[in-house]
C-alpha positions as a Python dict, from the first residue, in 0.01 Angstrom:
ca = {
    (1, 'X'): (0, 0, 0),
    (2, 'X'): (330, 152, 6),
    (3, 'X'): (205, 448, 207),
    (4, 'X'): (105, 304, 482),
    (5, 'X'): (260, 156, 782),
    (6, 'X'): (367, -197, 668),
    (7, 'X'): (426, -27, 305),
    (8, 'X'): (646, 287, 456),
    (9, 'X'): (879, 67, 689),
    (10, 'X'): (925, -198, 396),
    (11, 'X'): (991, 93, 149),
    (12, 'X'): (1245, 236, 407),
    (13, 'X'): (1426, -58, 539),
    (14, 'X'): (1464, -209, 122),
    (15, 'X'): (1570, 116, -34),
    (16, 'X'): (1837, 200, 225),
    (17, 'X'): (2012, -149, 218),
    (18, 'X'): (1939, -343, -146),
    (19, 'X'): (1992, -142, -455),
    (20, 'X'): (1664, -285, -606),
    (21, 'X'): (1421, -77, -809),
    (22, 'X'): (1083, -27, -590),
    (23, 'X'): (728, 42, -825),
    (24, 'X'): (488, 156, -512),
    (25, 'X'): (137, 265, -542),
    (26, 'X'): (-161, 384, -270),
    (27, 'X'): (-444, 532, -304),
    (28, 'X'): (-374, 762, -56),
    (29, 'X'): (-114, 1051, -76),
    (30, 'X'): (268, 963, 21),
    (31, 'X'): (232, 1181, 354),
    (32, 'X'): (408, 861, 522),
    (33, 'X'): (707, 805, 294),
    (34, 'X'): (706, 1155, 248),
    (35, 'X'): (1108, 1201, 323),
    (36, 'X'): (1188, 905, 102),
    (37, 'X'): (1054, 1102, -180),
    (38, 'X'): (1231, 1379, -358),
    (39, 'X'): (1513, 1400, -630),
    (40, 'X'): (1768, 1511, -402),
    (41, 'X'): (1709, 1148, -255),
    (42, 'X'): (2040, 941, -372),
    (43, 'X'): (1803, 641, -451),
    (44, 'X'): (1552, 864, -653),
    (45, 'X'): (1562, 701, -934),
    (46, 'X'): (1469, 375, -726),
    (47, 'X'): (1163, 482, -594),
    (48, 'X'): (826, 584, -866),
    (49, 'X'): (578, 655, -637),
    (50, 'X'): (181, 615, -862),
    (51, 'X'): (-136, 725, -656),
    (52, 'X'): (-443, 495, -747),
    (53, 'X'): (-723, 314, -652),
    (54, 'X'): (-632, -39, -817),
    (55, 'X'): (-980, -127, -823),
    (56, 'X'): (-1041, 155, -1019),
    (57, 'X'): (-714, 158, -1239),
    (58, 'X'): (-688, -170, -1336),
    (59, 'X'): (-505, -134, -1628),
    (60, 'X'): (-141, 110, -1526),
    (61, 'X'): (-222, -228, -1181),
    (62, 'X'): (-107, -395, -1466),
    (63, 'X'): (111, -234, -1666),
    (64, 'X'): (285, -181, -1303),
    (65, 'X'): (265, -575, -1270),
    (66, 'X'): (416, -639, -1577),
    (67, 'X'): (762, -403, -1506),
    (68, 'X'): (786, -635, -1173),
    (69, 'X'): (960, -937, -1052),
    (70, 'X'): (810, -941, -712),
    (71, 'X'): (492, -790, -629),
    (72, 'X'): (436, -740, -264),
    (73, 'X'): (17, -645, -229),
    (74, 'X'): (-66, -445, 83),
    (75, 'X'): (-370, -303, -14),
    (76, 'X'): (-596, -334, 239),
    (77, 'X'): (-822, -186, 498),
    (78, 'X'): (-611, -155, 799),
    (79, 'X'): (-812, 80, 1077),
    (80, 'X'): (-1040, -178, 1297),
    (81, 'X'): (-1317, 88, 1322),
    (82, 'X'): (-1390, 35, 934),
    (83, 'X'): (-1413, -346, 1008),
    (84, 'X'): (-1757, -258, 1200),
    (85, 'X'): (-1851, 12, 991),
    (86, 'X'): (-1831, -73, 664),
    (87, 'X'): (-1720, -523, 672),
    (88, 'X'): (-1867, -593, 321),
    (89, 'X'): (-1569, -300, 227),
    (90, 'X'): (-1339, -440, 416),
    (91, 'X'): (-1353, -825, 288),
    (92, 'X'): (-1386, -665, -97),
    (93, 'X'): (-1016, -449, 3),
    (94, 'X'): (-810, -689, 190),
    (95, 'X'): (-911, -979, -53),
    (96, 'X'): (-1130, -980, -386),
    (97, 'X'): (-946, -646, -469),
    (98, 'X'): (-620, -843, -491),
    (99, 'X'): (-700, -1045, -677),
    (100, 'X'): (-567, -831, -995),
    (101, 'X'): (-256, -824, -834),
    (102, 'X'): (-250, -1243, -826),
    (103, 'X'): (-402, -1294, -1143),
    (104, 'X'): (-133, -1094, -1334),
    (105, 'X'): (74, -1303, -1219),
    (106, 'X'): (-38, -1620, -1360),
    (107, 'X'): (-170, -1475, -1716),
    (108, 'X'): (-42, -1361, -2043),
}
């Protein structure tokens, strides 16, 4: 998601160096990107944050993807201790759950 380590750094680079509009989503609060949020920022009109679970809100995800020119899926369980504790959930989160992102780009 956009609020994780890679997503937050990618967002910051894009928003500072390009004039693109970014639609970002994550299931966790945007603590890592908080300094990039806010109406006073010059890029505020070019960034939308959506706190959501892509598995539980497939229609909302599909609507966001329909508005996008490019999709970069960074949703994943990224904690090595969780890989051991919940291997099946890790596989589902990191691979299977991303299928909606992929399929939405090739249907309709």
